[in-house]
C-alpha positions as CSV (number, residue, x, y, z in Angstrom):
1,M,172.7,58.4,0.6
2,D,170.7,61.1,1.7
3,V,169.7,62.2,-1.7
4,L,168.3,59.0,-2.0
5,A,166.7,58.4,1.1
6,I,163.2,57.6,1.6
7,S,161.1,57.9,4.8
8,L,158.6,55.6,6.5
9,F,155.6,58.2,6.5
10,S,153.4,55.8,4.9
11,L,154.9,52.6,6.4
12,L,154.6,53.8,10.2
13,S,151.3,55.6,9.6
14,I,152.6,58.0,12.2
15,S,152.8,61.0,9.9
16,K,150.9,62.4,6.8
17,A,152.6,62.3,3.5
18,E,153.0,65.1,1.3
19,I,154.0,66.0,-1.9
20,S,155.8,69.4,-2.4
21,T,157.6,71.3,-4.9
22,K,159.9,73.2,-2.4
23,I,163.5,72.3,-2.7
24,G,165.1,70.8,0.3
25,V,168.3,71.2,1.4
26,N,170.4,68.8,3.8
27,Y,172.4,71.0,5.9
28,G,175.3,68.9,7.4
29,R,178.3,70.3,9.5
30,V,180.8,67.9,9.1
31,G,183.6,69.2,6.9
32,N,186.5,71.8,6.9
33,N,186.2,75.5,5.7
34,L,182.4,75.4,6.0
35,P,180.6,78.9,6.1
36,S,179.3,79.9,9.3
37,P,175.8,79.1,10.1
38,A,174.7,82.8,9.2
39,Q,176.5,82.7,5.7
40,S,174.9,79.2,5.2
41,I,171.2,80.5,6.0
42,E,171.6,83.4,3.8
43,L,172.9,80.8,0.8
44,L,170.1,78.5,1.3
45,T,167.6,81.7,1.0
46,T,169.7,83.0,-2.6
47,M,168.8,79.5,-3.6
48,K,165.1,80.1,-2.7
49,A,165.2,76.6,-1.0
50,G,161.8,75.8,1.0
51,R,162.9,72.9,3.1
52,V,166.1,72.3,5.2
53,K,167.1,69.1,7.2
54,L,169.7,69.5,10.2
55,Y,171.4,66.5,11.2
56,D,171.0,67.6,15.3
57,A,169.4,70.4,17.1
58,N,172.1,73.2,17.2
59,P,170.6,76.1,18.5
60,E,172.6,78.7,16.8
61,I,171.2,77.3,13.4
62,L,167.7,76.9,14.6
63,N,167.4,80.4,16.1
64,L,168.7,81.3,12.5
65,L,166.0,79.6,11.1
66,S,163.1,81.4,12.7
67,E,163.5,84.3,10.8
68,T,163.2,82.6,7.6
69,K,160.0,80.9,6.1
70,F,162.1,77.2,5.7
71,E,160.2,74.2,6.8
72,V,162.7,72.5,9.0
73,S,163.6,68.8,9.8
74,V,165.3,68.4,13.2
75,M,166.9,65.0,13.1
76,V,167.3,62.7,16.3
77,H,171.0,61.0,16.4
78,N,171.3,57.6,15.9
79,S,173.1,57.5,19.2
80,E,169.9,58.7,21.2
81,I,167.4,56.4,19.7
82,S,167.7,53.5,22.0
83,S,167.6,55.6,25.1
84,I,164.5,57.6,23.8
85,A,162.9,53.8,22.9
86,S,163.2,52.6,26.4
87,N,161.6,55.7,28.2
88,Q,159.3,58.0,27.8
89,S,160.7,60.8,30.2
90,I,163.7,60.6,28.0
91,S,161.7,61.5,25.0
92,D,159.9,64.1,26.5
93,E,163.2,65.7,27.3
94,W,164.5,65.4,24.1
95,V,161.6,67.5,22.8
96,R,161.9,70.1,25.7
97,Q,165.2,70.9,25.0
98,N,165.1,70.6,21.0
99,V,161.9,71.6,19.5
100,L,159.6,73.6,22.5
101,P,162.6,76.8,22.2
102,Y,162.1,77.1,18.9
103,Y,158.6,75.9,17.7
104,P,156.3,77.4,16.5
105,K,158.7,80.6,15.9
106,T,161.0,78.1,13.7
107,L,158.9,76.4,11.4
108,I,159.4,72.4,12.5
109,R,157.9,70.5,10.3
110,F,159.6,67.0,10.4
111,L,161.6,65.0,13.1
112,P,163.4,62.1,11.4
113,V,164.2,59.5,13.9
114,G,167.8,58.4,13.0
115,N,169.7,58.8,9.6
116,E,169.9,55.4,7.7
117,V,169.3,53.2,10.7
118,L,168.5,50.3,8.8
119,S,171.6,50.5,6.6
120,D,173.9,49.8,9.4
121,Y,175.0,46.3,9.8
122,S,177.5,46.6,12.7
123,V,176.5,44.4,15.7
124,Q,175.6,47.8,17.5
125,G,173.6,48.7,14.4
126,Q,171.5,46.0,14.2
127,K,170.3,46.6,18.1
128,I,169.3,49.6,16.9
129,W,167.1,48.4,14.5
130,L,164.7,47.1,17.1
131,H,164.5,50.2,19.1
132,L,164.1,52.4,15.8
133,V,159.8,52.0,16.1
134,P,159.6,52.5,19.4
135,A,161.7,55.6,19.7
136,V,159.5,57.1,16.7
137,R,156.5,55.9,18.6
138,R,157.6,58.1,22.1
139,I,158.7,61.0,20.1
140,K,155.2,61.5,18.8
141,R,154.0,61.0,22.1
142,S,156.1,63.8,23.4
143,L,154.7,65.8,20.6
144,I,151.2,65.2,21.3
145,S,151.4,65.8,25.1
146,Q,153.0,69.3,24.5
147,S,150.3,69.7,21.6
148,S,153.1,70.1,18.7
149,T,150.7,68.0,16.5
150,N,151.8,69.7,13.3
151,I,155.0,68.2,13.7
152,N,155.2,64.9,11.8
153,V,157.9,61.9,12.8
154,S,159.4,59.8,10.5
155,T,162.9,58.1,9.6
156,S,164.7,58.3,6.6
157,L,166.3,55.1,4.6
158,A,168.6,54.4,2.2
159,M,167.6,52.5,-1.3
160,D,169.5,49.6,0.2
161,V,166.4,48.6,2.5
162,L,164.9,47.2,-0.5
163,E,165.7,44.1,-2.0
164,T,164.0,44.3,-5.4
165,T,163.1,47.5,-6.9
166,F,162.0,46.3,-10.6
167,P,159.0,46.1,-11.8
168,L,157.7,48.2,-8.9
169,S,154.8,45.8,-8.4
170,S,157.3,43.4,-7.0
171,G,159.1,45.8,-4.8
172,A,160.3,44.2,-1.5
173,F,162.2,45.0,1.5
174,R,165.3,43.6,2.2
175,S,164.9,40.1,4.0
176,G,166.8,40.7,7.4
177,I,164.5,43.8,7.8
178,R,161.0,42.7,6.3
179,D,159.7,40.9,9.2
180,T,160.3,44.2,11.4
181,V,158.6,46.6,8.6
182,V,156.0,44.2,7.7
183,K,154.8,43.3,11.6
184,T,154.7,47.4,12.4
185,K,152.5,47.8,9.6
186,R,150.2,44.9,10.0
187,K,149.7,46.1,13.8
188,Q,149.1,49.7,13.0
189,W,146.6,48.4,10.3
190,E,144.5,46.4,13.0
191,R,144.6,49.5,14.8
192,R,143.3,51.7,12.5
193,K,140.3,49.1,11.5
194,K,139.2,49.3,15.0
195,D,138.6,53.2,14.6
196,L,136.8,53.0,11.2
197,P,132.5,53.3,10.8
198,A,131.2,49.9,10.3
């Protein structure tokens, strides 16, 4: 469930985690008899929400959000991860089409790459696992090349990525993904150590 999602902000060390008291709302558009985008944004305003997560880069919604102070997350769809991971030009084009036309007027603050990717156990889903971190890195490079460094890049994970949760000191990732997560963290720590003062 997205409500129970956790992020890889600290894991990937690409983004800076922050603590916030702002109410965040996941704005999904799959369903029947949904209110129009304008009505939905009005409802979010009435709720005094501070953040909204979009599951795609819908131009109408992003334009409507430009008239608000909401901090916005625009998700890279799971189906786009492999192609973005394989080619920097594809990543650059995704950012050009889905971020730059709206930013900074729309307060895009987060780009989650995928939604609960590591919870997809299908053969196709497990192939995407391998592309998740490279896609996150490419999207971050695309943002840096456009001087859009105030946008954090991460991914969302469901609680099923954890094999052990209690006690907290014994928390551990699921064995099927542990190697990927630990190797990623170790590589980033080694890169950071090179930048630390002696």
